[in-house]
N, C-alpha and C positions, 0 to 999 in steps of 0.2 A: 103352244106348239111351235110358233114361229121362232121364239127365243131358243127352244131346244134344237131346232134345225141350224141356227146360227152357231150354236155351241158344238154341234156334232152329235152323232148317235153313238160314237165310240165310247166305251166305258172309261178309257184312260183320259180322254179329253173332258168327259163329264166330271171326273174326279179332279182334274186340274182346275177347271173353271169353278167347281165347288169351293176349293181352297182360295182361289183368286178372288172370288166374290166375298168370301169371309174376311180376307185380309184387307180388302177395300173398305169394308164396313167397320173395321176396328177403329176405336179411338184410343182407349187406354192400352190396348194390345200393342200398338205400334211403339209406344214409349217403352213398354216392357221388353219387346224384341230388340229395341235399340240398346237397352241396358244389358241384355244378354249378349249381344254382339260385342259391346265394349268390354265386358268381362272376359269373353273368350279371347279377344285380342290381347288383353293384358296377360291372361294366363299363358297363352302359347307363344307370344312374341316377346313381351317385356320380361317376364319372369325367366324365360329361357336364357336370355343374355346375362341376367343377374346371378342365377343359381347354377347354370350349366355352361361356364365358359369353356372355350376350347383349350384345355390344359396342355394337350400334347404339343401345341404350337409354341408354348413357352419353354418346353424342355428339349425340343428337337426341331431342326429346320427342314429336314427332308423325310421322305417315307421310310427309308432304311433306318435312320436314327429313331424314328417313332416306333418302328417294329422292334428294334433292339431294346428300347426302353420298356415297352410293354412285356416283352419276353423276360427281361431281367426282373421286373416287378412281379410277374406271375409265377415264373418257374424258379429262378435262381434264389429269390428270397425265401421261397417255401422250403428249401432244403437246408437252410442254415439253422443251427440249434439256437 
């Protein structure tokens, strides 16, 4: 009962401390979560720069030139036979 009062009677705080205690007790789980975090970092940060470079910066230097390039690629090329 005393431990429950320290943790609070609120359902949200009880859920929070349930997961907190579970993560503290993990041994193999911490390693697995670290591997997952590293994979997410690689997917969203490293891969983005390799496969999705900012191509418009290579063909245009300001916003107006970028807009003209996109307009030309989308609209003007579509009407040519």
